[in-house]
C-alpha positions as CSV (number, residue, x, y, z in Angstrom):
1,L,1.3,11.4,6.7
2,L,0.8,7.7,7.2
3,S,-0.9,6.1,4.2
4,L,-2.3,2.7,4.7
5,G,-3.3,0.7,1.6
6,T,-5.6,-2.2,1.3
7,G,-3.2,-4.1,-0.9
8,T,-3.1,-4.8,-4.6
9,N,-3.6,-8.0,-6.5
10,S,-0.4,-9.2,-8.1
11,E,-2.5,-11.3,-10.4
12,F,-3.9,-8.2,-12.2
13,A,-0.5,-7.9,-14.0
14,K,-1.4,-11.1,-16.0
15,N,-0.3,-10.9,-19.6
16,Y,-3.2,-11.0,-22.0
17,T,-2.7,-11.7,-25.6
18,A,-4.3,-9.5,-28.3
19,E,-6.0,-12.6,-29.7
20,E,-7.5,-13.3,-26.3
21,A,-8.6,-9.7,-25.6
22,A,-10.1,-9.4,-29.1
23,K,-12.7,-12.0,-28.2
24,W,-13.8,-10.2,-25.0
25,G,-17.1,-8.6,-24.6
26,I,-17.8,-5.7,-22.4
27,L,-18.1,-7.8,-19.3
28,Q,-14.7,-9.5,-19.8
29,W,-13.1,-6.0,-20.0
30,M,-14.5,-4.8,-16.8
31,S,-12.3,-6.8,-14.4
32,P,-8.9,-6.0,-16.0
33,L,-9.9,-2.3,-16.5
34,W,-11.1,-2.0,-12.9
35,E,-7.9,-3.6,-11.5
36,M,-5.7,-1.4,-13.7
37,R,-7.5,1.7,-12.7
38,S,-7.4,0.9,-9.0
39,A,-3.7,0.0,-9.1
40,A,-2.8,3.0,-11.2
41,S,-4.6,5.3,-8.8
42,S,-2.8,3.8,-5.9
43,Y,0.6,4.0,-7.6
44,M,0.1,7.6,-8.8
45,N,-1.0,8.9,-5.4
46,D,2.0,7.3,-3.8
47,Y,4.3,8.7,-6.4
48,Y,2.8,12.2,-6.2
49,L,2.9,12.3,-2.4
50,S,6.4,10.9,-2.1
51,T,7.6,13.4,-4.7
52,V,6.0,16.4,-2.8
53,F,7.4,15.3,0.5
54,Q,10.9,14.9,-1.1
55,A,10.6,18.3,-2.7
56,L,9.9,19.8,0.7
57,D,12.8,17.8,2.2
58,S,10.3,16.0,4.4
59,Q,10.5,12.5,3.0
60,N,10.6,11.1,6.6
61,N,7.2,12.6,7.2
62,Y,5.5,10.3,4.6
63,L,5.1,6.5,4.8
64,R,3.0,4.4,2.5
65,V,2.3,0.9,3.8
66,Q,0.8,-1.5,1.3
67,E,1.3,-5.1,0.1
68,N,1.5,-5.2,-3.7
69,A,1.6,-8.9,-4.2
70,L,-1.7,-10.3,-2.8
71,T,-2.9,-13.6,-4.2
72,G,-5.8,-15.9,-3.7
73,T,-8.4,-15.2,-1.0
74,A,-6.3,-12.4,0.4
75,T,-7.5,-10.4,-2.6
76,T,-11.2,-10.7,-1.9
77,F,-13.1,-7.9,-0.1
78,D,-15.9,-10.1,1.3
79,D,-14.1,-13.1,2.8
80,A,-14.3,-12.7,6.6
81,S,-13.8,-16.4,7.3
82,V,-11.5,-17.3,10.1
83,A,-9.0,-18.9,7.7
84,N,-8.8,-15.7,5.6
85,M,-8.4,-13.6,8.7
86,I,-5.5,-15.8,9.8
87,L,-4.1,-15.5,6.2
88,L,-4.3,-11.7,6.3
89,V,-2.6,-11.5,9.7
90,Q,0.3,-13.6,8.1
91,V,0.3,-11.2,5.1
92,G,0.7,-8.3,7.5
93,E,3.4,-10.0,9.5
94,N,5.3,-10.8,6.3
95,L,4.9,-7.2,5.1
96,L,6.6,-5.9,8.3
97,K,9.8,-7.8,7.3
98,K,9.9,-6.3,3.8
99,S,11.9,-3.3,2.7
100,V,9.9,-0.1,2.3
101,S,11.3,0.3,-1.2
102,E,14.2,-0.4,-3.5
103,D,15.7,2.9,-2.4
104,N,14.9,2.5,1.3
105,H,16.1,-0.8,2.7
106,E,14.5,0.0,6.1
107,T,11.9,-2.7,6.9
108,Y,8.2,-1.6,7.4
109,E,8.5,-2.7,11.0
110,V,11.5,-0.3,11.6
111,A,9.8,2.5,9.5
112,L,6.6,2.2,11.5
113,K,8.4,2.4,14.8
114,R,10.4,5.4,13.6
115,F,7.2,7.0,12.3
116,A,5.3,6.4,15.6
117,K,8.1,8.0,17.5
118,L,8.1,11.0,15.2
119,L,4.4,11.4,15.6
120,S,4.7,11.0,19.4
121,D,7.5,13.6,19.6
122,K,5.5,16.1,17.5
123,K,2.4,15.6,19.7
124,K,4.5,16.2,22.9
125,L,6.0,19.3,21.3
126,R,2.5,20.7,20.5
127,A,1.3,19.9,24.0
128,N,4.3,21.7,25.5
129,K,3.6,24.8,23.3
130,A,-0.1,24.8,24.2
131,S,0.8,24.8,27.9
132,F,2.6,28.1,27.6
């Protein structure tokens, strides 16, 4: 299973004070709540899937690719400007150089190549079985 995320906004983890939040109306609560719900859903799905694959001794059959530190215009869903597209390409290229996790120091680039080979080998194996 290759799980591709759209990225999360590192700015959602801002620290809000109780005094600040106490003054919020319903509209001010919407953005932080939406960001927390979205991030929590992403993290929980990744945690659940990685746990299931580990329990099945198939951790090499699951790879989650997501940048969790997006900032600025890279966090907007509707900015298709040339400058933002160039920025997103750079974000992707930088992500390839990062470690998959604290436990797995393999870079995303190496992990994706390994994963692509695994998928290719499985496809060839299925094709060979189907030809019999």
